[in-house]
C-alpha positions in Angstrom: 220.0 -25.4 29.1 216.5 -25.8 28.3 213.9 -28.2 30.0 214.8 -30.9 32.4 217.1 -33.9 32.1 215.7 -37.3 31.4 214.5 -39.6 34.0 217.3 -41.3 35.5 220.1 -39.0 34.6 220.4 -37.6 38.2 223.4 -38.3 40.3 222.5 -40.9 42.8 225.8 -41.2 44.6 224.6 -39.7 47.9 221.7 -39.6 49.8 220.3 -36.4 51.5 219.5 -36.3 55.2 216.4 -38.0 56.1 215.0 -35.2 57.9 215.1 -32.8 54.9 213.2 -35.4 52.8 210.7 -35.9 55.6 210.0 -32.2 56.1 210.1 -30.9 52.4 206.3 -30.3 52.6 207.0 -27.9 55.6 209.6 -26.0 53.6 207.4 -26.0 50.4 204.5 -24.4 52.2 206.4 -21.9 54.3 209.2 -20.8 52.1 207.8 -20.1 48.6 206.5 -16.8 47.1 204.7 -14.4 49.3 204.9 -16.9 52.4 208.1 -15.8 54.3 208.6 -11.9 54.8 212.4 -12.3 55.1 212.7 -13.9 51.7 210.2 -11.5 50.3 211.7 -8.1 51.7 215.3 -9.2 52.2 216.6 -12.4 50.8 215.2 -12.1 47.3 216.2 -8.5 46.7 219.6 -9.4 47.8 219.6 -12.1 45.1 218.3 -9.4 42.5 221.1 -7.1 43.5 224.3 -9.6 43.5 223.0 -12.1 40.6 221.6 -9.7 38.1 223.5 -10.0 34.6 225.0 -13.3 35.0 224.0 -15.9 32.2 224.6 -19.3 33.6 223.7 -19.5 37.5 223.7 -22.7 39.6 221.5 -22.6 42.7 223.1 -25.1 45.1 220.4 -26.5 47.7 217.6 -25.0 45.5 214.7 -26.6 47.6 211.5 -25.9 45.8 213.0 -23.4 43.5 212.1 -19.9 44.8 215.5 -18.5 44.5 216.1 -20.0 41.2 212.7 -18.6 39.7 213.8 -15.4 40.9 217.0 -15.3 39.2 215.6 -16.9 36.0 212.9 -14.1 35.7 215.8 -11.8 35.4 217.1 -13.5 32.3 219.5 -16.1 34.0 219.8 -19.5 32.5 219.6 -21.4 36.0 220.1 -24.9 37.1 218.9 -25.9 40.6 220.5 -28.8 42.4 218.8 -30.2 45.7 219.5 -33.4 47.5 215.7 -34.0 48.3 213.6 -35.9 45.5 210.6 -34.2 47.0 212.0 -30.6 46.6 213.0 -31.6 42.9 209.6 -32.9 42.2 208.0 -29.6 43.7 210.4 -27.3 41.8 209.9 -28.9 38.5 206.1 -28.7 39.0 206.4 -25.0 39.7 208.2 -24.4 36.7 209.3 -20.8 36.1 212.2 -21.4 33.7 215.1 -23.2 35.6 216.3 -26.6 35.1 216.4 -29.0 38.1 218.5 -31.9 38.9 219.0 -34.1 41.9 222.5 -34.0 43.5 224.3 -32.9 46.7 226.6 -29.8 47.3 229.5 -32.1 47.7 229.0 -34.0 44.4 227.3 -31.6 42.1 226.4 -33.4 38.7 227.4 -30.4 36.6 230.6 -29.9 34.3 233.5 -28.2 35.5 233.7 -24.4 34.7 230.1 -24.4 33.6 228.7 -21.4 35.6 229.1 -17.6 35.6 227.7 -17.5 39.0 226.8 -20.0 41.9 224.4 -19.1 45.1 224.1 -21.0 48.0 221.2 -19.5 50.3 221.0 -20.8 54.0 222.6 -24.2 52.8 226.1 -24.7 54.0 224.9 -24.5 57.6 223.3 -28.1 57.0 226.5 -29.4 55.2 229.0 -31.1 57.4 232.1 -31.2 56.3 231.5 -28.2 54.3 235.0 -27.9 52.6 234.0 -30.6 49.9 231.1 -28.2 48.9 233.5 -25.4 48.5 235.7 -27.5 46.6 232.8 -28.4 44.1 231.7 -24.6 43.8 235.1 -23.6 42.9 235.1 -26.3 40.5 231.9 -25.5 38.8 232.5 -21.8 38.6 234.5 -20.4 35.4 237.4 -18.2 35.9 236.2 -14.8 37.1 232.8 -16.1 38.1 230.7 -15.0 41.4 230.0 -17.0 44.3 227.0 -15.5 46.4 226.9 -17.3 50.0 223.7 -16.6 52.3 224.3 -17.6 55.9 222.9 -17.2 59.2 225.1 -14.7 60.8 227.9 -16.7 62.2 228.7 -14.4 65.1 225.4 -12.8 66.0 223.4 -16.1 65.5 225.8 -18.4 67.1 224.3 -21.0 69.4 222.9 -19.6 72.6 222.8 -15.9 71.2 219.6 -13.8 71.9 218.3 -10.7 73.3 218.4 -10.2 76.9 216.0 -7.8 78.8 217.6 -7.9 82.5 214.7 -6.3 84.5 217.2 -6.8 87.9 220.0 -4.7 86.5 217.8 -2.5 84.2 220.0 -3.5 81.1 219.1 -4.8 77.5 221.5 -6.7 75.5 222.4 -9.2 72.8 223.9 -12.1 74.4 226.6 -14.0 72.3 226.9 -17.6 72.7 230.0 -19.5 72.2 231.3 -18.3 68.8 234.8 -19.9 68.3 233.9 -23.7 68.6 232.3 -25.6 65.9 228.9 -27.0 67.0 226.5 -29.4 65.5 222.8 -29.7 66.8 219.3 -30.8 65.8 217.3 -27.8 66.2 213.4 -27.6 66.2 212.5 -25.1 63.6 208.7 -25.9 64.0 206.6 -28.0 66.1 207.6 -31.5 65.3 210.3 -30.3 62.5 213.8 -30.9 63.6 216.6 -30.2 61.3 220.5 -30.5 61.5 222.3 -27.1 61.9 226.2 -26.8 62.0 227.7 -23.5 63.4 231.3 -22.2 62.4 233.2 -19.0 63.0 233.2 -16.8 59.8 237.0 -17.0 59.4 236.4 -20.8 58.7 234.4 -20.0 55.7 236.5 -17.2 54.4 239.7 -18.8 54.6 238.5 -22.2 53.1 236.9 -20.1 50.2 240.1 -18.3 49.8 242.2 -21.4 49.6 240.2 -22.6 46.6 240.5 -19.2 44.9 237.3 -17.8 46.1 237.9 -14.3 47.3 235.5 -12.2 49.1 234.8 -8.9 47.4 231.5 -7.6 49.3 229.8 -8.4 52.4 226.0 -7.6 53.6 224.6 -7.6 57.1 221.1 -6.3 56.7 218.9 -5.7 59.7 216.0 -7.9 60.3 213.1 -7.4 57.6 210.3 -5.3 59.0 207.8 -8.1 58.0 210.0 -10.5 60.3 209.7 -8.2 63.3 206.1 -7.8 62.8 205.8 -11.6 63.0 208.1 -11.8 65.9 207.4 -8.8 68.2 209.9 -10.2 70.8 212.4 -9.3 68.2 211.7 -5.8 68.0 213.9 -4.5 70.7 217.0 -6.4 68.9 216.2 -5.0 65.4 219.7 -3.7 65.3 221.1 -7.1 65.3 221.3 -8.9 61.9 220.3 -12.3 61.3 221.6 -12.7 58.0 224.9 -12.4 56.5 225.6 -12.3 52.5 229.1 -12.9 51.1 230.0 -12.4 47.5 233.3 -14.0 46.4 234.9 -13.8 43.0 237.0 -16.7 41.5 240.5 -15.9 40.7 241.5 -16.6 37.0 
């Protein structure tokens, strides 16, 4: 698909969270090319590895288009979908090859079986319930297609988890917060920026995907990137604890 759809053709059935619309500028400034070391050193190379060679690729929750542009630069014919008008406007202005349409993960405005690969990068943590989004991803994937899911690590980044330096007992360890219960919270990710986050155990994701014929064939748990640790020195002692998990699933025929 070349170019962008005509004005007024986007799906208007649902409205994105007001918080994501309000804070689109924060995302556009801090999570674009060269701005965030985790994207530069870790997430984008993983996208290269898992999405190279696919023809038609859908980026669910594309934001300002960084991931979509990266895959398009490798030769993919990429469509980016996001629920925020501000993000779609910025993505279109930045260009780089993809087509961008407004829509939500639970009502993707694209045809069934139209894509060889779908990616969702740090998106499903903000979708509740997430099962309809998996329904939609399975619907738009062609048989044998690939789904690449980037998540904040469901176990090691569960709510309340973090590095503990116990000076009384002389111990250092990674504390695990409540892992099994679902949790929904508004988190302050930057001064004045509060966004919704949902925690779910990993088995929820894998089982819901499997029920839709999306079978996991590969998993990555990379260590924190050097650039992130350099900017967050308090995390240095916990550099063996992954912040990210990547699942690659294949749609059964």
